[in-house]
C-alpha positions as CSV (number, residue, x, y, z in Angstrom):
1,M,0.0,0.0,0.0
2,D,1.3,3.4,-0.9
3,I,1.7,5.5,2.3
4,R,1.3,8.8,0.6
5,K,-2.0,7.7,-1.1
6,N,-3.8,7.0,2.2
7,R,-2.2,9.7,4.3
8,F,-3.7,10.4,7.7
9,R,-3.7,14.1,8.4
10,P,-3.7,16.0,11.7
11,G,-7.1,17.4,12.6
12,E,-9.0,14.4,11.2
13,R,-11.3,12.2,13.3
14,Y,-11.7,8.5,12.7
15,K,-14.0,5.8,14.0
16,I,-12.4,2.4,14.7
17,F,-15.2,-0.2,14.6
18,F,-14.5,-3.9,15.0
19,A,-17.9,-5.2,15.8
20,K,-21.1,-4.2,17.7
21,N,-20.5,-4.0,21.5
22,N,-16.8,-4.6,21.1
23,P,-14.9,-2.8,23.9
24,N,-12.1,-1.9,21.4
25,N,-14.4,0.3,19.3
26,E,-13.2,3.9,19.7
27,M,-13.3,7.4,18.3
28,I,-9.8,9.0,17.7
29,H,-8.6,12.4,16.7
30,I,-5.2,12.6,14.8
31,C,-3.0,15.3,16.5
32,L,0.4,15.0,14.9
33,I,2.4,12.9,12.4
34,I,6.1,12.4,13.5
35,D,8.7,11.5,10.9
36,D,6.1,10.0,8.5
37,D,5.8,6.8,10.6
38,Q,4.4,7.7,14.0
39,V,0.9,9.1,14.8
40,V,0.0,11.0,17.9
41,Y,-3.7,10.7,18.5
42,K,-6.2,11.1,21.3
43,K,-8.9,8.6,22.2
44,I,-12.3,10.0,23.0
45,S,-13.9,7.9,25.7
46,K,-17.7,7.8,25.5
47,E,-18.3,6.3,28.9
48,K,-16.0,8.5,31.0
49,H,-16.0,11.6,28.8
50,R,-12.2,11.7,29.0
51,L,-9.4,12.2,26.5
52,S,-6.1,10.2,26.5
53,Y,-3.2,10.7,24.2
54,H,-1.4,7.8,22.5
55,I,1.4,7.2,19.9
56,G,1.0,4.5,17.3
57,S,2.6,3.5,14.0
58,V,1.2,4.8,10.7
59,Y,1.5,1.2,9.4
60,Y,-1.0,0.0,12.1
61,F,-3.5,2.6,10.9
62,E,-3.0,1.7,7.3
63,L,-3.7,-2.0,8.2
64,L,-6.9,-0.9,9.9
65,Q,-7.8,1.1,6.8
66,A,-7.1,-1.8,4.4
67,G,-9.2,-4.1,6.6
68,G,-12.1,-1.6,6.6
69,V,-12.0,-1.2,10.4
70,I,-11.2,2.5,10.4
71,K,-13.2,5.2,8.7
72,K,-13.4,8.9,8.8
73,A,-15.9,10.2,11.3
74,G,-18.6,12.4,9.7
């Protein structure tokens, strides 16, 4: 997969949805891309109304996108 074709951009929101009632479903907000291979994002917790910041690999998000698990939030 071409990294530049499916670029995640800071400021975009995404919904990660595995299955109904799955505890790993989440809403995230991309904050920053570091060195074209790390993503700083915040998780938005529905239950506790809290934000938490995380760092993940761009490759991980591209795999989620290829599998149809992550989609832009509308």
